N, C-alpha and C positions, 0 to 999 in steps of 0.2 A: 753568500758571504756580498754585504756593499759594495760598489764598483770603487775600485780607487783612482780613476782617471777620468778626468773631465775634457770634454771640447767643448771651446769657447767659441763661439760662430752666432753671427747675426747677419740677414738677406740684407743689412745694410752696408756689410763691407764692399759690396757691387758698388755703391758711390764714391767708393775713392778711386776717382775714373780719370786719367788726365789726356786722354781721349784715343779715336781708333787707333791711330798711328805711333803712340805711345809705347815703346818693350814691355810696362807693368803691367799686363791685364787683367782687370778683375774678375776676370771670365776663370783665369785660373783655379781661383777660392771656391767660385760653385763647380768646377767641376773636380776639385776633392772633395768637397761636402758629400757629392753624387757618387764619391770612387766607397770611401769610405764607408757610405751606403749602401752601395752594393755588393760589398765584401759582408754585410751584417757587421760592420762595429759598430752600429750606433747602440747596440742595446747592449754593450758590452763598456763603454762610457754615459758618461752625466752630461746633458747639453746643456751649458750654458747659455742664454744667451745679456748680453751684459749693455749697461748703460753709456751713454757717453761719458768723459771725461770733467769735470767742471773745470774753471777760467782756475779756480784757486790749485788744483791738483793740477792743470798742465802747467801752472807757476813753479811750482817743483822744480821744474826744469828749467825752463821756458820765461824771459823775461812779457810780462804782464802788455806791455808796447806793441812787442812781437803779435801779441795772442789780438790786439785790437786790429794788427790790421790786418794778421788772418780773417780774422773775420769780413774785415771790412771787401779786401778782393775777393770774397764768397759770394757777395751778393751779384746777384744777374746780371750783367752788364756792367761790370766794375771794369774801370779801363786799368789794363797793363803797365803804364806809364808809372800809376802808382808804388808798383812793388820793388822798383828800383831800390840796392843795396839792401833789401831783404830776403835774396834768393830764391824768388819768388818770377812767374813771367818769362820762366827761361823756358831753352828746351826740354832741360830735364825736369823743371816745377811750375808747368804750364799752370794758371789759374782756370781755375774752373768752377764752373758754381755748386755753392752749398760745399766748398774747400773744406772749412771749418767743422763742420759738422762729424764729414764724412772722416778727417783727422782724428778729432776727437771719439769718436766712435773709435776706432782703434785705439788707442791712451786708454780709454776704461776696457777692454779688454783684459787687459793686459794686469789691470789697478783690481780690478775682479779676480781675475785667476789668482794674484799675489795673495790676497786678504784673505780668499777661502781656502787657499791650502794653509797658509797660516791659522786660521780656522780649524786646522784638518780639517774640511768637510770631504776631502779627498786629498793625497797629497803629490799626485801628476796633473797636469794639464798641459790641453795643447793650443796656442789660441793664436791659430794661423795668417788671420790679418794684421799683427802685430808683428814687430821685430825692425823695424823701419828707424835703422840704426845711425843713418850719417843728419839727422837733424841737429842743429847746434841751436845755442840757447836761444839767441835772435834771429837765427837765417834758415831755412832751407835748403837742402839740400839731398843730392843724388837719389832723387822720390820719393821723399820725406819729409812730411809737412812735422810734425811736433813725433819728437823722438819717445816712445814706449818702452821699449824697455830701462832708459834711462829714468822715465815719469815710477816705471815701476818699483825701481830700486829705489830709489829718492823715500819713496810711501813705504817702503820695506824698511826701512832706517828709523823712519820717523814715528811710523806707531809699532816697530815690535823690536827696535834697536840692531837689527837683523843683520850678522855677518852675511855677504854678499860676495856668490862666485858667479862671473857674470863670462859664459865661452861662446865664440863666436866665430862659425864656421864656416860662412857665408863668404862667396871668393874675395868680396873686397874689403878691407881693412873697417872692424866695426867705431872709425873715428872720434861720431860724434857719444857714446858712451865714456869712452877712455877719457874724453875730454871733461867730461862732468865731473868723474870723480879720482880725476888724476893728481893729487892733492891728499887722497882719503884712505885711509887703510886698514877702512873697515869694507872696502868694496876691493876684488879681485877682479882686473878684467886681462881676460886672455883672447885674445881672437889671432886667429889662423888664415892665413887671407894668401890672394896671389900679389907678389910682391908690388909697392908701390909707385918702383922703375919702370913697371909694364902697367898700371890697370888704376883707374880713380880710386880711392879721393886723393891718391900723391903722397901716401904716408903708412905711418906701421910699420916700422922699422926695426930694428930688433934694439937700434939701442934706444929707443921708448921706453922707459921703463916708468914715468911715472918723475911725480916731483914734491921736493918737502914731505913733509908726514908721510904722501901717499908714493915717495920712492922707493921699487921696488914691485908697487902694486899692480901695474899698468905690465902686462906681460906682447910681446908682440913675437909672432912666429912667422915670417913673412916666406914666401915662394917663390920659386921660377915658374914659369908656362911651366905644362905636360906633369905637373906633379900631380902622384895618382894615389890609390888606394895605398899603398903599400906605404909610403912616405906619412900619409895622415894618421893610420897607424904608430908608424914608431913615435911619428910628435907626441900620441897621445903615451904613451908607454913612457916614454923619456920626460915628458914634460909636464901633462897635464895631471896623470895621476901623484906626483909627487908634489907638485903646488896645491892640490884638494885637501890632500893628506895633510904637508905643513899650515893650511890657512885655517881648514877645518869652519866651514861657510853652514852655515844656519838652512840656508836656501839656495839652489844653485836655477839661476838662470840661464838659459840656452838659445842664442839664436841660428836658428837654421836653415839660411839660408841654402837654395840645392844647384845654388850659380857655377858651383863648381863643379858637377856633369860635366862632362868631356864634349857634351852636344850642345851644351850651353852657350848662345851668341856675341855673349856680352863680358866672356872672362877667356880662358889659354887656358886652364887647369884639366883636369880628367879621372875625376872621380867617377865611379861606375856607381848603378843603382846598389850594389854589393856591400859596398865601399861605403856607403850611406846606413847600410841597414847595419852594418857592424859600427859604425859611429856611435850611432844612434842605442845600441847595445850598451856601449862603454858607457853614454852619457846616463843611464839609467843606472848601472852600475855605481859609474861615483856617484849619484841623488843618495844611494841605500848605503855606499861604504859611509861617507861624510857629511850627511845633511838631513842624514833622518827617513830619506826616499821624500824631500821636499822639492818638485821638480816644474821648473813653471818652463816647456816649450814655448818658444815665438819663431815664427815663421821668417819673413825677408824676404833677399833676391831670389831670385829664381823666372828664365823666362823664355821655358819652350812649353807655356801655358796648356798645352794638351798631351802633349809628350813624357814630361820629365816632372813635374811640379803635384800633380795628382798622383805619383807612383813613388815618390821622394817620402810626401806627409802621408797617405797612408799607412806608408811602412812603420814609420814612427807612431801612428798610431796604433800599429797593431804591437810594438817593443814597449811600447807605452803601459797595454793593458793585457801582456801578456798573451796576443794571440797569434798563433800560423799558419798564416793564407794560403791560400791557395796560387801558385807562381801565374797560372791562368785567370789571365784577368776578367771577370763576368761579360759573357757577352752583350749584355743590355749595355753597359757602358760602355765598352766599346763602339757598339752602334751609333750611341751619340753622341760621342766624341768625335766618328767619322764624318757625321752628317752634320754638324754644326764645325765640325775644326777643319772642315775640308780638304781635308791629308789621313794617308790610313791611321790606326790608329795602333797604340802599341797592342803585342797580343797577351806580353811579361810581363808580370808585375816588377820581377829582380832580373831575372835573365836576360844579358843583353851580352855582345859583342861590340867592345871600344874598337875602334881604330888600334893598328900597332904602333908601338914608338921608335924611331929612331934612334940607336944604342947612344947617339950623340945627346940626344932631348934626357933620356933615360938621363945619363952621366949629370947633363947640367943641373937637372933637377935634384937629383940626390945628393951633387955638391952643394947646392946650394941651401938646402935643406940643414944639413949637417951644419955646413957654416950659422945659420940661425940657432941650431937650439945648442951649441956649443958656447955660444953667444950669450941666452939668459941661463946659462948653468955656471959662466962667469959670473954676469953683472947680477941676475936677482937670487939665484939659490942663496946666497948667502947669507941678503938679506933676511929672506924668511929661513934663516937657517937649515939648511937642508944640503943632508954633507953631498 
């Protein structure tokens, strides 16, 4: 039986590097690939090395002047003063040599995956170097130079006339993708994230539902700090499944940032690895129920480079390819992680003990989630004909 899942990966992803003190470390991708390999999952996937996106492809979403500015600032020794107004040269998005080619490679991975899925070469693909969902039309934002999810969606629309469901479970609001398509009823964006009242980028409130012809096709579910597995699973059951059923997409794109994990230093949410595993299973089911199995999964946030990101995304590949993995992580990977990460490596893939939450924290999180869900049902469901 031919493989139905592709892993989109290139060593060039290591070049997307803002420097040693930056929280988004490219080593997280190398360690994820190594853990996937240690589990033998490379035998169950088609390994695809993509090429970079062209300037014309990047211009599906980004202004040509911005692309030229990124190129200009990518030259070794380019002055950061020239970056003013473009979101570059900041603490979040410092300028680095080769920035354009590294970001274009990430965009190329999403394009390649989407095209091959629609061509029927495989049903599912995971592009761990993608998910850079904050980049705007003419501005870098939140560690994101080019917005690969939005570029892939625009390409799927242009080439195939596809109806695209974009589902984002990163701890941070998928603002750049929402803004790119907020007037477009051919793209349904759903973002489940920590509320902008507490976290960057300060947007993504439940009242944001798109505009013009796209009114009702942007869905936001802001959550309070300490929201955990049970809340996420209830949101999927009450909102995501009915929305997918009503929209009937041709393909589903998911952004699978794992910074909603309880240990992540840049958010305040409480998902566990078990919760991520169940969310990935639900994404898989959505694709088969409503999109003919066509599922492009992207990476995204995640700032525990050695302990959380590799485990979460290895679980994702296992779900995609239908493999059951031993919970005990292979010793070879643990040894390498301990040696290069310079701290104890995790022993278990999914099993873990999250810190207990106070009853008040749990109550606040549940109440906030209820408010968000109810507002979406009140404002969006009638537009999409959901009773």
